[in-house]
A tleap script that builds the chain and sets N, CA, C and O, in Angstrom:
source leaprc.protein.ff14SB
mol = sequence {
  NMET THR ASP LEU VAL ILE ALA GLN ASP SER
  SER ALA GLU GLU GLN LEU GLY TRP GLN GLU
  ARG ALA LEU CYS ALA GLN THR ASP PRO GLU
  ALA PHE PHE PRO GLU LYS GLY GLY SER THR
  ARG GLU ALA LYS LYS VAL CYS ARG SER CYS
  GLU VAL ARG ALA GLU CYS LEU GLU TYR ALA
  LEU GLU HIE ASP GLU ARG PHE GLY ILE TRP
  GLY GLY LEU SER GLU ARG GLU ARG ARG ARG
  ILE LYS ARG GLN ALA CVAL
}
set mol.1.N position { 17.633 143.965 -94.015 }
set mol.1.CA position { 16.428 144.754 -94.217 }
set mol.1.C position { 15.580 144.766 -92.952 }
set mol.1.O position { 15.033 145.809 -92.595 }
set mol.2.N position { 15.460 143.651 -92.277 }
set mol.2.CA position { 14.669 143.568 -91.060 }
set mol.2.C position { 15.222 144.496 -89.988 }
set mol.2.O position { 14.457 145.121 -89.254 }
set mol.3.N position { 16.554 144.590 -89.890 }
set mol.3.CA position { 17.178 145.474 -88.906 }
set mol.3.C position { 16.787 146.925 -89.158 }
set mol.3.O position { 16.569 147.679 -88.210 }
set mol.4.N position { 16.698 147.322 -90.418 }
set mol.4.CA position { 16.318 148.681 -90.761 }
set mol.4.C position { 14.882 148.966 -90.328 }
set mol.4.O position { 14.602 150.026 -89.768 }
set mol.5.N position { 13.983 148.039 -90.580 }
set mol.5.CA position { 12.585 148.198 -90.196 }
set mol.5.C position { 12.464 148.304 -88.679 }
set mol.5.O position { 11.730 149.154 -88.175 }
set mol.6.N position { 13.170 147.456 -87.952 }
set mol.6.CA position { 13.134 147.502 -86.490 }
set mol.6.C position { 13.690 148.832 -85.989 }
set mol.6.O position { 13.137 149.418 -85.059 }
set mol.7.N position { 14.760 149.308 -86.585 }
set mol.7.CA position { 15.353 150.589 -86.191 }
set mol.7.C position { 14.373 151.738 -86.441 }
set mol.7.O position { 14.256 152.641 -85.612 }
set mol.8.N position { 13.678 151.711 -87.563 }
set mol.8.CA position { 12.699 152.760 -87.864 }
set mol.8.C position { 11.546 152.711 -86.873 }
set mol.8.O position { 11.094 153.754 -86.401 }
set mol.9.N position { 11.062 151.510 -86.551 }
set mol.9.CA position { 9.962 151.362 -85.603 }
set mol.9.C position { 10.352 151.880 -84.228 }
set mol.9.O position { 9.578 152.601 -83.598 }
set mol.10.N position { 11.541 151.523 -83.751 }
set mol.10.CA position { 11.951 151.959 -82.422 }
set mol.10.C position { 12.196 153.463 -82.405 }
set mol.10.O position { 11.958 154.112 -81.387 }
set mol.11.N position { 12.663 154.024 -83.508 }
set mol.11.CA position { 12.861 155.465 -83.589 }
set mol.11.C position { 11.520 156.191 -83.497 }
set mol.11.O position { 11.407 157.198 -82.799 }
set mol.12.N position { 10.519 155.693 -84.189 }
set mol.12.CA position { 9.183 156.291 -84.134 }
set mol.12.C position { 8.603 156.175 -82.734 }
set mol.12.O position { 7.970 157.109 -82.242 }
set mol.13.N position { 8.815 155.030 -82.087 }
set mol.13.CA position { 8.324 154.844 -80.720 }
set mol.13.C position { 8.996 155.817 -79.769 }
set mol.13.O position { 8.340 156.381 -78.893 }
set mol.14.N position { 10.300 156.022 -79.930 }
set mol.14.CA position { 11.022 156.960 -79.077 }
set mol.14.C position { 10.508 158.372 -79.292 }
set mol.14.O position { 10.360 159.130 -78.333 }
set mol.15.N position { 10.237 158.732 -80.527 }
set mol.15.CA position { 9.766 160.080 -80.832 }
set mol.15.C position { 8.377 160.335 -80.256 }
set mol.15.O position { 8.073 161.461 -79.861 }
set mol.16.N position { 7.537 159.315 -80.202 }
set mol.16.CA position { 6.174 159.492 -79.706 }
set mol.16.C position { 5.979 158.915 -78.303 }
set mol.16.O position { 4.858 158.904 -77.796 }
set mol.17.N position { 7.038 158.441 -77.678 }
set mol.17.CA position { 6.952 157.878 -76.340 }
set mol.17.C position { 6.412 158.857 -75.321 }
set mol.17.O position { 5.842 158.449 -74.309 }
set mol.18.N position { 6.584 160.149 -75.576 }
set mol.18.CA position { 6.071 161.160 -74.656 }
set mol.18.C position { 4.560 161.051 -74.509 }
set mol.18.O position { 4.018 161.396 -73.459 }
set mol.19.N position { 3.872 160.580 -75.541 }
set mol.19.CA position { 2.404 160.487 -75.498 }
set mol.19.C position { 1.933 159.540 -74.396 }
set mol.19.O position { 0.878 159.758 -73.801 }
set mol.20.N position { 2.697 158.505 -74.127 }
set mol.20.CA position { 2.319 157.561 -73.075 }
set mol.20.C position { 2.424 158.194 -71.695 }
set mol.20.O position { 1.723 157.777 -70.773 }
set mol.21.N position { 3.289 159.198 -71.536 }
set mol.21.CA position { 3.469 159.864 -70.255 }
set mol.21.C position { 2.586 161.101 -70.108 }
set mol.21.O position { 2.548 161.716 -69.042 }
set mol.22.N position { 1.888 161.461 -71.158 }
set mol.22.CA position { 1.061 162.667 -71.150 }
set mol.22.C position { -0.144 162.503 -70.223 }
set mol.22.O position { -0.816 161.471 -70.233 }
set mol.23.N position { -0.399 163.526 -69.433 }
set mol.23.CA position { -1.539 163.489 -68.514 }
set mol.23.C position { -2.870 163.438 -69.255 }
set mol.23.O position { -3.844 162.896 -68.733 }
set mol.24.N position { -2.926 163.985 -70.448 }
set mol.24.CA position { -4.187 163.978 -71.194 }
set mol.24.C position { -4.605 162.563 -71.568 }
set mol.24.O position { -5.786 162.305 -71.803 }
set mol.25.N position { -3.648 161.648 -71.625 }
set mol.25.CA position { -3.978 160.252 -71.935 }
set mol.25.C position { -4.784 159.614 -70.809 }
set mol.25.O position { -5.408 158.570 -70.998 }
set mol.26.N position { -4.767 160.247 -69.634 }
set mol.26.CA position { -5.480 159.729 -68.466 }
set mol.26.C position { -6.688 160.593 -68.138 }
set mol.26.O position { -7.273 160.461 -67.063 }
set mol.27.N position { -7.066 161.472 -69.053 }
set mol.27.CA position { -8.122 162.455 -68.831 }
set mol.27.C position { -9.162 162.336 -69.933 }
set mol.27.O position { -8.891 161.781 -70.998 }
set mol.28.N position { -10.342 162.856 -69.676 }
set mol.28.CA position { -11.411 162.864 -70.671 }
set mol.28.C position { -10.959 163.630 -71.913 }
set mol.28.O position { -10.695 164.829 -71.824 }
set mol.29.N position { -10.863 162.973 -73.062 }
set mol.29.CA position { -10.367 163.646 -74.274 }
set mol.29.C position { -11.255 164.799 -74.727 }
set mol.29.O position { -10.782 165.702 -75.417 }
set mol.30.N position { -12.516 164.784 -74.357 }
set mol.30.CA position { -13.410 165.859 -74.787 }
set mol.30.C position { -12.988 167.206 -74.217 }
set mol.30.O position { -13.279 168.244 -74.811 }
set mol.31.N position { -12.307 167.205 -73.078 }
set mol.31.CA position { -11.825 168.457 -72.487 }
set mol.31.C position { -10.799 169.123 -73.403 }
set mol.31.O position { -10.665 170.347 -73.395 }
set mol.32.N position { -10.079 168.330 -74.189 }
set mol.32.CA position { -9.024 168.850 -75.056 }
set mol.32.C position { -9.527 169.221 -76.442 }
set mol.32.O position { -8.792 169.799 -77.244 }
set mol.33.N position { -10.763 168.891 -76.717 }
set mol.33.CA position { -11.374 169.209 -78.003 }
set mol.33.C position { -12.766 169.790 -77.759 }
set mol.33.O position { -13.769 169.185 -78.136 }
set mol.34.N position { -12.826 170.976 -77.121 }
set mol.34.CA position { -14.135 171.558 -76.791 }
set mol.34.C position { -14.874 172.025 -78.044 }
set mol.34.O position { -14.274 172.298 -79.084 }
set mol.35.N position { -16.176 172.105 -77.907 }
set mol.35.CA position { -16.995 172.654 -78.990 }
set mol.35.C position { -16.593 174.105 -79.209 }
set mol.35.O position { -16.038 174.738 -78.311 }
set mol.36.N position { -16.865 174.627 -80.380 }
set mol.36.CA position { -16.538 176.020 -80.675 }
set mol.36.C position { -17.161 176.915 -79.606 }
set mol.36.O position { -18.355 176.826 -79.319 }
set mol.37.N position { -16.340 177.767 -79.030 }
set mol.37.CA position { -16.801 178.658 -77.979 }
set mol.37.C position { -16.767 178.031 -76.598 }
set mol.37.O position { -17.020 178.710 -75.603 }
set mol.38.N position { -16.453 176.724 -76.522 }
set mol.38.CA position { -16.389 176.024 -75.243 }
set mol.38.C position { -15.131 176.394 -74.464 }
set mol.38.O position { -14.172 176.926 -75.024 }
set mol.39.N position { -15.150 176.114 -73.204 }
set mol.39.CA position { -14.030 176.449 -72.333 }
set mol.39.C position { -12.839 175.513 -72.534 }
set mol.39.O position { -12.999 174.307 -72.721 }
set mol.40.N position { -11.660 176.093 -72.491 }
set mol.40.CA position { -10.418 175.321 -72.578 }
set mol.40.C position { -9.721 175.273 -71.213 }
set mol.40.O position { -8.624 174.728 -71.083 }
set mol.41.N position { -10.363 175.841 -70.215 }
set mol.41.CA position { -9.753 175.996 -68.892 }
set mol.41.C position { -9.287 174.682 -68.292 }
set mol.41.O position { -8.151 174.591 -67.827 }
set mol.42.N position { -10.136 173.660 -68.291 }
set mol.42.CA position { -9.772 172.377 -67.668 }
set mol.42.C position { -8.601 171.708 -68.385 }
set mol.42.O position { -7.698 171.172 -67.743 }
set mol.43.N position { -8.622 171.741 -69.708 }
set mol.43.CA position { -7.533 171.125 -70.470 }
set mol.43.C position { -6.214 171.840 -70.198 }
set mol.43.O position { -5.184 171.198 -69.991 }
set mol.44.N position { -6.251 173.148 -70.199 }
set mol.44.CA position { -5.027 173.913 -69.958 }
set mol.44.C position { -4.506 173.693 -68.539 }
set mol.44.O position { -3.297 173.714 -68.307 }
set mol.45.N position { -5.407 173.484 -67.606 }
set mol.45.CA position { -5.006 173.194 -66.223 }
set mol.45.C position { -4.244 171.866 -66.169 }
set mol.45.O position { -3.224 171.763 -65.487 }
set mol.46.N position { -4.732 170.863 -66.876 }
set mol.46.CA position { -4.040 169.571 -66.946 }
set mol.46.C position { -2.664 169.758 -67.583 }
set mol.46.O position { -1.671 169.220 -67.093 }
set mol.47.N position { -2.609 170.511 -68.664 }
set mol.47.CA position { -1.346 170.725 -69.382 }
set mol.47.C position { -0.294 171.406 -68.513 }
set mol.47.O position { 0.889 171.077 -68.597 }
set mol.48.N position { -0.715 172.339 -67.692 }
set mol.48.CA position { 0.250 173.081 -66.863 }
set mol.48.C position { 1.074 172.169 -65.968 }
set mol.48.O position { 2.225 172.479 -65.661 }
set mol.49.N position { 0.498 171.047 -65.546 }
set mol.49.CA position { 1.240 170.148 -64.654 }
set mol.49.C position { 1.791 168.916 -65.378 }
set mol.49.O position { 2.258 167.978 -64.732 }
set mol.50.N position { 1.740 168.915 -66.696 }
set mol.50.CA position { 2.189 167.757 -67.472 }
set mol.50.C position { 3.686 167.844 -67.775 }
set mol.50.O position { 4.192 168.882 -68.203 }
set mol.51.N position { 4.375 166.736 -67.545 }
set mol.51.CA position { 5.834 166.700 -67.751 }
set mol.51.C position { 6.248 166.710 -69.215 }
set mol.51.O position { 7.411 166.979 -69.516 }
set mol.52.N position { 5.340 166.428 -70.122 }
set mol.52.CA position { 5.697 166.370 -71.546 }
set mol.52.C position { 5.038 167.494 -72.350 }
set mol.52.O position { 4.846 167.370 -73.559 }
set mol.53.N position { 4.703 168.565 -71.682 }
set mol.53.CA position { 4.032 169.698 -72.326 }
set mol.53.C position { 4.846 170.237 -73.516 }
set mol.53.O position { 4.283 170.499 -74.580 }
set mol.54.N position { 6.149 170.400 -73.342 }
set mol.54.CA position { 6.989 170.942 -74.414 }
set mol.54.C position { 7.002 170.019 -75.627 }
set mol.54.O position { 6.905 170.485 -76.762 }
set mol.55.N position { 7.121 168.713 -75.395 }
set mol.55.CA position { 7.124 167.751 -76.504 }
set mol.55.C position { 5.789 167.774 -77.234 }
set mol.55.O position { 5.745 167.669 -78.460 }
set mol.56.N position { 4.717 167.909 -76.490 }
set mol.56.CA position { 3.376 167.944 -77.060 }
set mol.56.C position { 3.209 169.172 -77.956 }
set mol.56.O position { 2.716 169.071 -79.080 }
set mol.57.N position { 3.622 170.320 -77.449 }
set mol.57.CA position { 3.520 171.546 -78.238 }
set mol.57.C position { 4.383 171.461 -79.491 }
set mol.57.O position { 3.948 171.856 -80.573 }
set mol.58.N position { 5.583 170.957 -79.352 }
set mol.58.CA position { 6.477 170.806 -80.501 }
set mol.58.C position { 5.838 169.904 -81.557 }
set mol.58.O position { 5.881 170.212 -82.748 }
set mol.59.N position { 5.252 168.804 -81.124 }
set mol.59.CA position { 4.579 167.882 -82.045 }
set mol.59.C position { 3.446 168.607 -82.790 }
set mol.59.O position { 3.325 168.499 -84.011 }
set mol.60.N position { 2.629 169.340 -82.045 }
set mol.60.CA position { 1.491 170.033 -82.651 }
set mol.60.C position { 1.942 171.059 -83.680 }
set mol.60.O position { 1.334 171.192 -84.742 }
set mol.61.N position { 3.002 171.777 -83.364 }
set mol.61.CA position { 3.508 172.780 -84.302 }
set mol.61.C position { 4.116 172.135 -85.542 }
set mol.61.O position { 3.899 172.609 -86.657 }
set mol.62.N position { 4.869 171.066 -85.359 }
set mol.62.CA position { 5.498 170.382 -86.494 }
set mol.62.C position { 4.476 169.705 -87.403 }
set mol.62.O position { 4.677 169.622 -88.615 }
set mol.63.N position { 3.375 169.218 -86.815 }
set mol.63.CA position { 2.377 168.481 -87.588 }
set mol.63.C position { 1.148 169.315 -87.919 }
set mol.63.O position { 0.143 168.794 -88.403 }
set mol.64.N position { 1.238 170.617 -87.653 }
set mol.64.CA position { 0.167 171.554 -87.996 }
set mol.64.C position { -1.196 171.084 -87.477 }
set mol.64.O position { -2.192 171.103 -88.200 }
set mol.65.N position { -1.217 170.663 -86.213 }
set mol.65.CA position { -2.479 170.247 -85.593 }
set mol.65.C position { -3.408 171.453 -85.544 }
set mol.65.O position { -3.041 172.507 -85.024 }
set mol.66.N position { -4.593 171.298 -86.077 }
set mol.66.CA position { -5.512 172.431 -86.187 }
set mol.66.C position { -6.621 172.408 -85.154 }
set mol.66.O position { -7.351 173.391 -85.027 }
set mol.67.N position { -6.770 171.344 -84.426 }
set mol.67.CA position { -7.871 171.248 -83.468 }
set mol.67.C position { -7.351 170.829 -82.111 }
set mol.67.O position { -6.372 170.090 -82.006 }
set mol.68.N position { -8.000 171.299 -81.095 }
set mol.68.CA position { -7.709 170.849 -79.746 }
set mol.68.C position { -6.625 171.631 -79.039 }
set mol.68.O position { -5.984 172.520 -79.600 }
set mol.69.N position { -6.449 171.261 -77.785 }
set mol.69.CA position { -5.416 171.850 -76.937 }
set mol.69.C position { -4.211 170.930 -76.997 }
set mol.69.O position { -4.316 169.736 -76.714 }
set mol.70.N position { -3.084 171.480 -77.359 }
set mol.70.CA position { -1.827 170.732 -77.450 }
set mol.70.C position { -0.755 171.549 -76.735 }
set mol.70.O position { -0.582 172.731 -77.031 }
set mol.71.N position { -0.049 170.946 -75.816 }
set mol.71.CA position { 1.011 171.655 -75.112 }
set mol.71.C position { 0.499 172.856 -74.339 }
set mol.71.O position { 1.246 173.798 -74.076 }
set mol.72.N position { -0.763 172.821 -73.980 }
set mol.72.CA position { -1.353 173.905 -73.206 }
set mol.72.C position { -1.839 175.083 -74.018 }
set mol.72.O position { -2.257 176.094 -73.453 }
set mol.73.N position { -1.792 174.970 -75.337 }
set mol.73.CA position { -2.215 176.080 -76.186 }
set mol.73.C position { -3.352 175.679 -77.121 }
set mol.73.O position { -3.427 174.540 -77.584 }
set mol.74.N position { -4.215 176.624 -77.381 }
set mol.74.CA position { -5.309 176.415 -78.330 }
set mol.74.C position { -4.782 176.546 -79.751 }
set mol.74.O position { -3.633 176.932 -79.966 }
set mol.75.N position { -5.617 176.228 -80.700 }
set mol.75.CA position { -5.235 176.338 -82.108 }
set mol.75.C position { -4.898 177.786 -82.443 }
set mol.75.O position { -3.935 178.040 -83.167 }
set mol.76.N position { -5.651 178.713 -81.943 }
set mol.76.CA position { -5.398 180.144 -82.190 }
set mol.76.C position { -4.038 180.556 -81.618 }
set mol.76.O position { -3.277 181.270 -82.272 }
set mol.77.N position { -3.739 180.109 -80.415 }
set mol.77.CA position { -2.453 180.440 -79.790 }
set mol.77.C position { -1.284 179.825 -80.549 }
set mol.77.O position { -0.228 180.443 -80.680 }
set mol.78.N position { -1.476 178.603 -81.049 }
set mol.78.CA position { -0.411 177.966 -81.842 }
set mol.78.C position { -0.202 178.690 -83.167 }
set mol.78.O position { 0.933 178.828 -83.624 }
set mol.79.N position { -1.273 179.147 -83.779 }
set mol.79.CA position { -1.157 179.919 -85.031 }
set mol.79.C position { -0.348 181.183 -84.807 }
set mol.79.O position { 0.485 181.553 -85.635 }
set mol.80.N position { -0.596 181.842 -83.686 }
set mol.80.CA position { 0.142 183.061 -83.359 }
set mol.80.C position { 1.640 182.773 -83.250 }
set mol.80.O position { 2.461 183.538 -83.756 }
set mol.81.N position { 1.989 181.680 -82.598 }
set mol.81.CA position { 3.408 181.290 -82.470 }
set mol.81.C position { 4.017 181.056 -83.851 }
set mol.81.O position { 5.129 181.503 -84.132 }
set mol.82.N position { 3.281 180.355 -84.708 }
set mol.82.CA position { 3.810 180.065 -86.058 }
set mol.82.C position { 4.003 181.348 -86.857 }
set mol.82.O position { 4.983 181.481 -87.590 }
set mol.83.N position { 3.073 182.295 -86.720 }
set mol.83.CA position { 3.204 183.575 -87.447 }
set mol.83.C position { 4.414 184.345 -86.952 }
set mol.83.O position { 5.137 184.942 -87.750 }
set mol.84.N position { 4.644 184.339 -85.656 }
set mol.84.CA position { 5.777 185.068 -85.085 }
set mol.84.C position { 7.102 184.444 -85.504 }
set mol.84.O position { 8.113 185.140 -85.592 }
set mol.85.N position { 7.105 183.147 -85.762 }
set mol.85.CA position { 8.331 182.448 -86.146 }
set mol.85.C position { 8.746 182.760 -87.583 }
set mol.85.O position { 9.908 182.584 -87.948 }
set mol.86.N position { 7.811 183.217 -88.383 }
set mol.86.CA position { 8.088 183.479 -89.809 }
set mol.86.C position { 8.731 184.801 -90.017 }
set mol.86.O position { 9.027 185.172 -91.153 }
savepdb mol mol.pdb
quit
């Protein structure tokens, strides 16, 4: 039983390991969650040079993240992608 728990934990760590390499983890989080009508320019600029941008966007789409900039896209942009996929 312990082996199963360890395997599940390491699998979850591998799946979310990209978060440790994300540039946003080293940046002011408020840039990624602007007030309504606030600029997303700085957050998107960080995302453009991030090596885990694709993993971040995939995570946001799979988990229906409704707030913030994920994978370089706003919530509105992610909604558009989800609608087009249907």
